[in-house]
C-alpha positions in Angstrom: -20.4 28.0 2.9 -17.6 24.4 3.0 -19.4 21.6 3.2 -17.9 18.5 4.6 -17.7 14.6 4.0 -16.2 12.3 6.2 -14.7 15.2 7.8 -12.8 16.1 4.2 -13.7 20.1 3.6 -15.3 20.4 0.6 -14.1 24.2 -1.2 -17.0 26.0 -1.9 -15.9 26.5 -5.3 -16.1 25.4 -8.7 -13.7 24.3 -11.6 -13.3 26.7 -14.6 -13.3 24.4 -17.7 -13.5 25.2 -21.6 -15.1 24.1 -24.8 -13.2 21.8 -26.9 -13.9 19.8 -29.7 -14.0 16.0 -29.8 -14.0 12.5 -31.5 -14.8 9.4 -30.2 -12.8 6.2 -32.3 -13.2 2.6 -31.3 -10.5 0.5 -32.0 -10.9 -2.8 -32.0 -8.7 -5.5 -32.5 -7.8 -9.7 -32.4 -8.2 -9.3 -28.5 -8.5 -6.9 -25.7 -4.4 -6.8 -25.5 -3.9 -5.7 -28.6 -6.4 -3.0 -28.8 -5.5 -1.9 -25.4 -2.0 -1.5 -26.8 -3.5 0.0 -30.1 -5.7 2.8 -27.8 -2.7 3.4 -25.3 0.0 4.5 -28.3 -2.8 6.4 -30.3 -3.7 9.1 -27.1 -0.1 8.6 -25.9 1.7 12.7 -25.5 -2.3 13.7 -25.1 -2.0 15.5 -21.4 -2.5 19.3 -22.7 -3.5 21.5 -25.8 -0.8 23.7 -23.8 2.3 21.4 -25.0 1.0 18.4 -27.0 -0.6 17.1 -30.2 -4.5 17.6 -28.4 -5.6 16.1 -25.8 -6.4 12.5 -25.3 -6.9 9.7 -23.8 -9.0 6.3 -22.8 -12.4 6.0 -21.9 -13.0 2.7 -21.6 -13.4 -1.1 -23.3 -16.5 -2.1 -25.2 -17.3 -6.2 -24.8 -16.8 -8.1 -28.1 -20.9 -7.8 -27.8 -21.1 -4.8 -28.6 -18.7 -3.9 -31.6 -19.5 -3.6 -35.3 -16.6 -6.7 -35.7 -17.8 -8.9 -32.9 -13.9 -8.5 -31.5 -13.0 -6.9 -28.2 -12.3 -2.9 -28.3 -11.3 0.2 -26.1 -13.0 3.5 -26.6 -11.0 6.7 -27.1 -11.4 10.6 -27.2 -9.3 12.8 -28.7 -9.6 16.5 -27.9 -8.2 19.8 -29.7 -9.4 23.6 -29.7 -10.6 24.0 -33.3 -12.3 21.6 -36.1 -9.2 21.7 -38.5 -6.0 20.8 -35.5 -8.6 17.9 -34.6 -8.7 16.6 -38.1 -5.4 16.4 -38.1 -4.1 15.4 -35.1 -6.4 12.6 -35.2 -5.3 11.8 -39.0 -2.0 11.6 -37.5 -2.9 9.4 -34.3 -4.8 7.2 -35.9 -2.4 6.4 -38.7 0.7 6.5 -37.0 -0.4 4.7 -34.1 -3.6 2.2 -35.2 -2.8 1.6 -39.0 0.4 0.1 -37.4 -0.5 -1.9 -34.8 -1.3 -6.0 -35.2 -5.0 -6.6 -35.9 -6.5 -3.3 -35.3 -9.7 -1.6 -36.8 -10.7 1.7 -36.1 -15.0 3.2 -36.2 -16.4 5.9 -35.6 -18.2 6.1 -32.0 -20.0 9.1 -32.7 -22.5 8.5 -35.0 -25.5 10.6 -33.6 -23.0 14.0 -34.8 -24.2 15.9 -37.8 -20.6 17.0 -37.9 -18.3 14.9 -39.7 -14.6 13.9 -40.6 -13.6 12.3 -43.3 -10.7 10.5 -41.7 -10.9 7.2 -43.5 -10.7 8.8 -47.1 -7.5 10.8 -45.9 -5.7 7.4 -44.4 -7.0 5.2 -47.5 -4.5 7.1 -49.8 -1.1 5.0 -48.1 -3.2 2.1 -49.9 -1.3 4.2 -52.7 -4.2 3.5 -55.5 -4.8 -0.2 -54.0 -7.3 0.4 -51.6 -11.1 0.1 -51.8 -14.2 1.6 -50.7 -17.0 -0.7 -49.3 -19.6 -1.2 -47.4 -18.8 -3.8 -43.9 -20.9 -4.1 -40.9 -23.3 -1.9 -41.8 -20.9 1.2 -42.0 -19.4 2.9 -44.9 -15.4 1.4 -44.5 -12.2 1.8 -46.3 -10.0 -1.2 -47.1 -6.6 -0.3 -47.2 -4.0 -3.5 -47.5 -1.1 -3.9 -45.5 1.5 -6.2 -45.1 -0.4 -8.4 -42.4 -3.4 -8.6 -44.6 -5.8 -5.7 -44.3 -6.6 -2.2 -42.1 -10.2 -1.7 -42.1 -11.2 1.8 -41.1 -14.5 3.6 -41.0 -14.7 6.7 -43.7 -16.0 9.3 -41.6 -15.7 10.1 -38.0 -18.2 12.2 -35.7 -17.2 15.5 -34.3 -19.2 16.9 -31.4 -18.3 20.5 -28.9 -17.1 18.5 -25.8 -15.6 20.0 -22.3 -12.3 19.9 -20.9 -10.7 21.1 -17.7 -12.9 19.9 -15.5 -11.0 19.0 -12.2 -10.6 18.3 -8.5 -7.8 19.0 -6.0 -7.0 17.1 -3.6 -5.6 18.3 -0.8 -3.8 16.0 2.3 -1.4 15.4 4.8 1.2 13.8 3.1 2.1 12.0 -0.4 1.2 9.4 0.7 -2.2 9.8 1.6 -2.7 11.9 -1.6 -1.5 9.7 -3.6 -3.9 6.8 -2.5 -6.9 9.3 -2.8 -6.2 10.4 -6.1 -5.9 6.5 -7.1 -8.7 5.6 -5.4 -10.5 8.7 -7.4 -9.2 7.9 -10.6 -10.6 4.2 -10.4 -13.7 4.9 -9.5 -14.3 7.5 -12.5 -13.3 4.6 -14.9 -15.0 2.6 -13.0 -18.5 4.6 -12.5 -18.5 7.3 -15.8 -18.9 7.0 -19.2 -18.5 9.9 -21.9 -14.9 11.3 -19.7 -11.4 10.6 -20.2 -8.9 11.2 -17.5 -5.8 12.9 -19.8 -3.1 12.6 -17.2 -0.6 9.6 -16.8 -2.9 7.1 -14.8 -5.3 10.1 -14.4 -3.6 12.0 -12.0 -1.1 15.8 -12.1 1.4 16.7 -9.5 2.4 19.7 -11.6 -1.3 21.6 -11.8 -0.9 25.0 -14.0 -1.8 28.1 -13.7 -2.6 30.6 -16.8 0.3 32.7 -17.9 3.2 33.7 -15.6 4.3 35.8 -12.6 7.6 36.7 -13.9 8.3 34.7 -17.8 5.5 37.6 -19.8 6.0 34.6 -23.3 4.5 31.4 -21.1 1.1 30.0 -21.3 0.7 28.4 -18.4 3.2 27.8 -15.3 3.2 26.1 -11.7 0.4 26.6 -9.7 2.2 28.4 -6.6 -0.8 29.1 -4.6 -1.0 25.0 -4.2 2.6 23.9 -3.7 3.1 23.0 0.1 6.7 24.7 -0.1 6.5 27.7 -1.0 3.6 28.2 1.7 5.5 29.8 3.7 6.9 32.6 1.0 4.0 32.8 -1.3 1.3 35.1 -0.7 -2.7 33.7 -0.1 -1.3 30.1 -0.4 -4.2 28.1 -0.9 -2.6 25.3 1.1 -3.2 24.9 5.0 -0.9 24.3 7.5 -1.6 20.5 7.7 -1.2 19.5 4.3 1.9 18.1 3.2 1.0 17.3 -1.1 -1.8 18.3 -3.3 -2.8 16.6 -6.6 -4.8 17.2 -9.5 -7.7 15.2 -11.1 -8.4 16.8 -14.6 -10.8 15.2 -17.1 -12.2 15.8 -20.4 -16.0 14.8 -21.4 -18.1 14.7 -24.4 -20.9 16.4 -22.3 -20.5 19.0 -19.0 -23.4 16.4 -17.3 -20.4 13.6 -18.1 -17.4 15.8 -16.5 -19.7 17.1 -13.1 -20.5 13.2 -12.8 -16.9 12.3 -12.7 -15.5 15.2 -10.2 -18.9 14.0 -8.1 -17.5 10.5 -7.8 -14.1 11.6 -7.6 -15.1 13.0 -4.8 -16.6 10.8 -3.1 -14.2 8.0 -3.3 -11.1 10.4 -2.6 -12.8 11.4 1.1 -12.5 7.9 2.0 -9.3 8.1 2.4 -7.4 8.8 6.1 -5.7 11.8 5.9 -7.3 13.7 3.0 -7.6 17.3 4.7 -9.7 19.2 2.0 -11.0 18.9 -1.8 -10.7 22.1 -3.7 -10.6 23.1 -7.6 -9.0 24.8 -9.9 -10.6 28.2 -11.5 -9.0 31.3 -12.7 -11.4 34.2 -12.2 -12.7 33.9 -15.2 -10.3 33.6 -17.9 -9.8 30.3 -19.2 -13.6 29.4 -19.4 -17.0 29.7 -19.8 -17.9 26.4 -18.0 -18.6 26.9 -14.0 -18.8 23.1 -12.3 -19.4 23.8 -8.7 -17.7 21.2 -6.1 -21.4 21.2 -4.4 -23.7 20.5 -7.7 -20.9 17.5 -8.6 -21.6 16.4 -5.6 -25.6 17.0 -5.6 -25.7 14.4 -8.6 -24.0 11.8 -7.4 -25.2 11.3 -4.3 -27.4 8.5 -4.9 -24.9 6.8 -7.2 -24.0 3.5 -5.8 -19.9 3.4 -6.5 -17.5 0.9 -7.4 -15.0 1.4 -5.8 
């Protein structure tokens, strides 16, 4: 039975999420601006493993008081379907986008993970034999000579199994209302939840997809036609109510299932505060995509006592 919050219907359904391997990297720099620039570039083209070199995004800023070198930092996540691919794309992203960025350093931010990837050691070869291994800030680091001075990177980075594909769908009367609700949900998730990323542009997806294709057998994913308002008159079993004119999706990847579920709940509670939102739904595919079934009602339950920062 569907719930209602602020007269918005919360569908009695679940988001179908799936296991992914993840690493978490702390990028520091001389100031917050350069840390953010490096993090933004390093997580580019990281929306979906369907067509990107892994999934990637920014978790949030870190105070200089909490970083190994006492400088401003930004946490990023990188995800992939298997450890070997994750190692490859992590080397590529850090090598091309962080090593090259002014004043940056890179640290392992999954220190408790038993499983490690030798990322710093691989990138150290850029030093062409002039690189040096050292213990700095109590960590095993590589000092790579560059024209600016030195690039410091930790020798190994933790890897663990995370969760990809948590999601909520926001159905609203107009595109304006749907976008405002999605933006509010993104802001709330970023302010209230750690350990997650929103890998799509600005955290929002306008072109939600389904597994496979009705017409093109070779395609892994195609438009989620059941949620396209313009197809409502011609698609059997459309999931778009008559008074809905626009739908946005928020996709969430996280270090843990609990973190993703919390982010879903925070996003829902923020979205329903926007006038014009009709319904909150979630994407699932009958068990074909992943084993993690994240119910909207459970997401609301775990966030019921949370004082949201909007």
